[in-house]
N, C-alpha and C positions, 0 to 999 in steps of 0.2 A: 594115055595119061595112067591108066591102070598099072603098068609095068613100072612106070616112074615112082609111084606111090609105094607099091608093094614089093619091088625088087630094088630099083636103083636107090631109092632114098634110104632104106635099111643098109644097104651096102656102103652108102656115102657116109652114114654114121659110123659104121664099123671101121671104115677108113680113117675117119677123124679120131676115134678112140684108139685105133692101131698107132697112129702118129703120137698120141700122148704116150702110150705105154712104150714106144720106141725112145722117147726122150726121158724115161723115168729110170733111176738108179736107187738101189738101197738106201742112199744118203737122203733121198727126198723123204722116205718114210722115217728115218731116224730123226729128221728135222721136226717132224710132227711131235715126237716125245721131248726134244730139246726146246722147242719153242711151244710147249703145250698151252700157255695162256693165250698167247696170240692166235694160234691155230684154233683154240676153242671159240674165241670171239668171232673169227671169220666164219667157222662152221655153223655156229649158233645163228648168226645173222642170215646165213643161206637157208638153213632149215627151219627157222621160226619167223624171221622178221619178213622175209619175202611173202609167205603166205598171209601172214597177218595184213600187211599192206594190200595185197591183192583182194582179200576179203573185205577191206574197207573200201577199195576202189570199186568193187562189185555193188556194194550198198550205196555209195555216193552217186554212182551213174545209173543206177536203178536197173541193172543188168539181171538176167535170170536164165534159167533154162540151160541148154547145152553151151551156150555163150559163156554163161557164168562158170559153169563146170570147166570149160575149156581154159578160162583164165586162171583158175586154180590148178589145172593140169600143168599150165606153163610154169606157175610158181613153184610147184613141187619138183620140177626138173632141176638139175644141178647146173651150174654154171659151165660153159662150153670152153673147148680148148682156145677159141678166140681170145678169151679174158687173159690168156697167158701173153699172147702177142701185144695186147692193148696195154697190159701192165708194163711190159717193156717199153711201149711208146710213152707212158705216162711216167717214166722213170720210177716205177714202183718196185716192190720186193718181188721179182720174178720167181725166186725159189719158193716163197710163201704161196705165190699164185698157183705154181705147178702142183705143190703139195695139196692145197685146198681143192683144186680141181679133181685130182686123182682120187683122193680119199672120199670126198662127197659124192662123186660120180659112182664109186663102188658102194657107198652106203645107200644111194638111190635105188638100188636094185631091191632093198627092202622097204624103204620108206615110200617111194612113188606108188608102188601097186596098193598099199594099205590106205594112203592118204587119198588117192584117186578114187578108190572104192567108196570112201566117205562123200567126197565132193559130188560124185555123179549122183547118189542117192539123195543127198541133201538139197541139191539145186534142180534136179530133174524129176524128183517124185516118181509118180507112176509111169513117167516116160523114160525113166532111167533103163539103159540097155543092161542086159544081164552078161557078164563076162567074168572069166574065172581070174581071180587075183593071182593064182598059181602060175596060170599061162602068161599073164602079163609079167611076173617076175622072171619066168624063164626067158621071155622075149628080151627083157632088160639084161638078163645075163649074157645072152647071145650077141647083143649088139653093143654092150658097154664093157662088162667085166672080162668077157672072153677075148676080145680084141686087145684089150689092155694087157692081159696076161700074155698074150702072143707076142705083143710088141716088147714087153720086158724080157721075154724068152730070148728074142732076137737081140736085144741090148746086150744080154748076158753072154750069149753064145758067140756073137759076131759084133762086137762093139764098133769096128771100123765100118761095117756094112750099115749098122743103125745110124752112125753119124751121117753117112752119104744120103741115106734115103729119108731121113727125117723131115728135111725142108721140102722134099719133092712130095712126100705124103701129105704134108700141110697144105702145099699149092693145089695138089689134086683134090683133096677134101674141100677146099674153099671154093674151087671152080664147081665142083659137083653140087655144092650146097647152093650157090647162086643160081645154078640152072634148074635145080629142083624147087626153090622158092618162087622163081619167076613162072615155071610151069604150073605149079599149084595155084598161084593167083590168077593166071591166065584161064585155067580150066574151071575156076571157081569166080569168074569175074563178076558175074551178076550178084552172088552171094557177098562178094568182097565189097562192091559198091553199096549195097543195101545196108551193110554193117559198119562200114568205115567211118560214117559220121559219129557213131556213138562209141565204136571200139577204138578208133585212132586216138581220140583224146584220152580215154581211159588207159590205154596201154602206155601212152606218153607219160601220163601222170605215174603209172606204175614204176616205169624205168627211172624217171627222174627222182622220185622220192626214195626208191630204193638206193640209188647211187649216193645221193645227198645223206640219206640216213646212215648208210655204211660209212661214210666219210666222217660224219658227226659223232657217231659211237666210237669209232677209232680214236678221235680227237679227245672226246670225253674221257676216255680210259687212259689217255697220255701214251698211247702207242707211237712209235715212230712215224715220221711223215710218210716214208716209203710204205709202211705197213698201213697206215690209213688209206693211202691211195689204192693199195691192192685190195683191201677189203671192199672198198667203194665199187670198184671194177668187178670183182668176184660176185658181189651182191646184185649189182646192177645189170650185168649181162647174162641173160639166161639161155639155156641150150634149147632154142626154139626147134631145131631139127629133130630132137628127141620127142618134144610134144607133137610135132607133125607125124612121126613115125609111129607113135603109140596110139594116136587118134582113131585110125581104121580098127585097130585090134579091140579098143575099148567099145567103140560104137557098132563093131560087127559088119562094118561096111566092107562090100565086096570090092568097090572100086572108088577112085578119087578120095578127096579129103573130106571127112565128115564135118558138120558145123563145129563139133567140139575141138577140131583141130584148127580152126580158123583163127583164133587168137594167137596160136603159136606162129602161123604163117604171116600174120600181119605184123606182129611184134618183131619177127626177124628182120622186116624192113624198117620199122620205125625205130628200132633200137640203135641203129647206126646213125640215124638223123638227130637223135636226142642225146646221144652219147658223145658225138664228135666234139661239140663245143665244150663239154664238160671236162673231157679228156684233154683237150687243148689248155683248159684252165688249170688242170692238174699239172701239166708239164711246167707250168709257171711257178708252181709251189716248190720251193727248195726244200730238199730232204734233210731237214733239222730234226734232231732229237732221235 
């Protein structure tokens, strides 16, 4: 299990980010400037709305300690590459989805270490592990920013190769992700069972409220229907893989997934169960406006 968490999981995440980079072009970043208002709404929802909802969920369900810090860790993580696929399935704005995923993922290299440092001290108090914010930022760089940059380099140098390997990379990363999540839950089965009763409903509420909230905010601001769908999905689907990967670094655990990483592992399963019916409903909404 140790090699899965400490080696295979980070490599899996790197492959996921590489697949994101391979699919990026300069036009994706120009789109951020061209559609500044819409992008700002989506990014603000991701960076602010999710942590606020997560904090409220923690209070509502009476969670504390490493579990509470773990939920905040999950909330601080950016949306995953999966959101791009789901946006396409929901007939959302895929270009906006890719732009949000890419830029917010790169920004998270700075935001996640700082915010997690606060959350760990706030919820764990004297039991808070001592970790280096700079080391966490370096880890974020190595498993997110660097693979994205390499992928973009491949796209620029060999666009034909990038077109061929992009779908294969996405399939590979998805398979690795499923294997890791199942292995993580199996190796922490007792901890999983003990906490599922309280964590399951809490994480389901987090997922549902953020998805619905993102859609409602987009509608209230008169964004196009496709943009509303995309913001809803980007806000609702968090990168649980990143949370699981960072947990051992934060907790200083030598092996396995520490308690602070458990919410990310459980969320990665629940997310699809709660998101599926909502995405099916989004598909029925015509892209008017």
